[in-house]
C-alpha positions, 0 to 999 in steps of 0.5 A: 681642275686647276693647272697645278693639279693637272701638272701633278697628275701628269707627273704621276702618270709619267713616273708610273709609265717609266716604272712599268717600262723599266719593269718590263725591260728587266723581265724581258732581259731575264727571260732572254738570259734564261733562254740562252742559259737553257740553250747552252745546257741543252747543247751537246758537248763540243767535239774537239776532234771535229773542231779546228781549234787546238786541244785544251786540257780538261783538268789542271795539269802538273808534272808527269806523263800519260801513255795510251797503249793501243793494241792491235786485236785484228784477225791477223794477230791470231797467226803464229808469231815468227819463230814461235808457235803461239799467236802474235796476240799472246806474244804481244801481251807478254811483251807489253806486260814486261815493258811495264817493269820500267815504270816500277823502276822509275817510280821507285826512283822518282816517286814525285813523277806521276805516270798515267796509263790507259789501255785500248784495243782495236780491230774493226773498231776501238774500245777502252780496256783500261781507262786512263789512271795512275800506274797500277801494275795489278790493274794493268796485268788484269787489263791485258788479260781482258784484251779481246780475242783477235778478230776483224779488221784494223782501225788504227786511226779510229783507235788513236782518235778514241784514246786521244781525249783521255790524254787531256783528262789525265792531268799531266803535261806529257802525253803519248800514244804507243801503238802496237800493230801487225798490219795496215789500216783497213777500217775508219780514218787512216793513221796518217791523217789522224797523226797529222791532225793530232800533231797540229791540234795538240801543237806538237804536244802528243808524242806518237810512237808505233811498233810494227810487229811482223809487218813493214815499218815503212807503212808508218814512215809518215810518223817522222813528219809528226816528230814520232817514230816507228820500230819494226819487230820480227819476233817476240824477242825483237818486240820486247826490245822495241817496246823497251826502247820506245817506252823506257828509253824514249817516252819515260826518259823524255817525260822525266827530262822535260815534264817539269814545264808545260810544253809549248812543243815537244 
């Protein structure tokens, strides 16, 4: 065999080997990417509450306010309200329904301002009564009528944790938790701990307000440290005034004043 023929054969062999090597490398890379992609798809969704990272909105946000209403349905809410023969649960429901008069008035004046409302109840654990949605008076009235009967413990912190993610799916800049309770936390994480966590991880983007109905507002003094507030109410009439002050005069007033920009802080 001539030297030139041998050289041609070697060149052809080298070229073939290189092509095979490149093909194997591409195949290996494709398999690796497929495996990684499958791993990502099978991975459970990240739990923002378990992560130390700041909360992130799950949708694009715009002008408006989202308010999560958390209603205590613990056993003590079956007791008669001060100065009233009816249970505190019924008095509270009527006061909450009246509170939404302020929303109808606001929307009539500011149709460009979006108000989203979600309703949650808590006793020994928390549940969603009305998923976060655009304000609808009839839907809210029906939801308040569906609030579970009073009974069980008081899981305030767990209710705050349950409602918090819905604020970040509402699509509006301003976010608030409004808690109506008649007692101290008896189940799950403490509201003190949860409020501090939400304050930090929302980067001061979630306002937290409590109404202490027939209980000492001092139980919730920690709210001052997270730029929130609590108002005490010792009767049905005081409860209505307290809800109006927080919802109309603070939440809606603040949201319409500041809501046109994405908040770096409250």
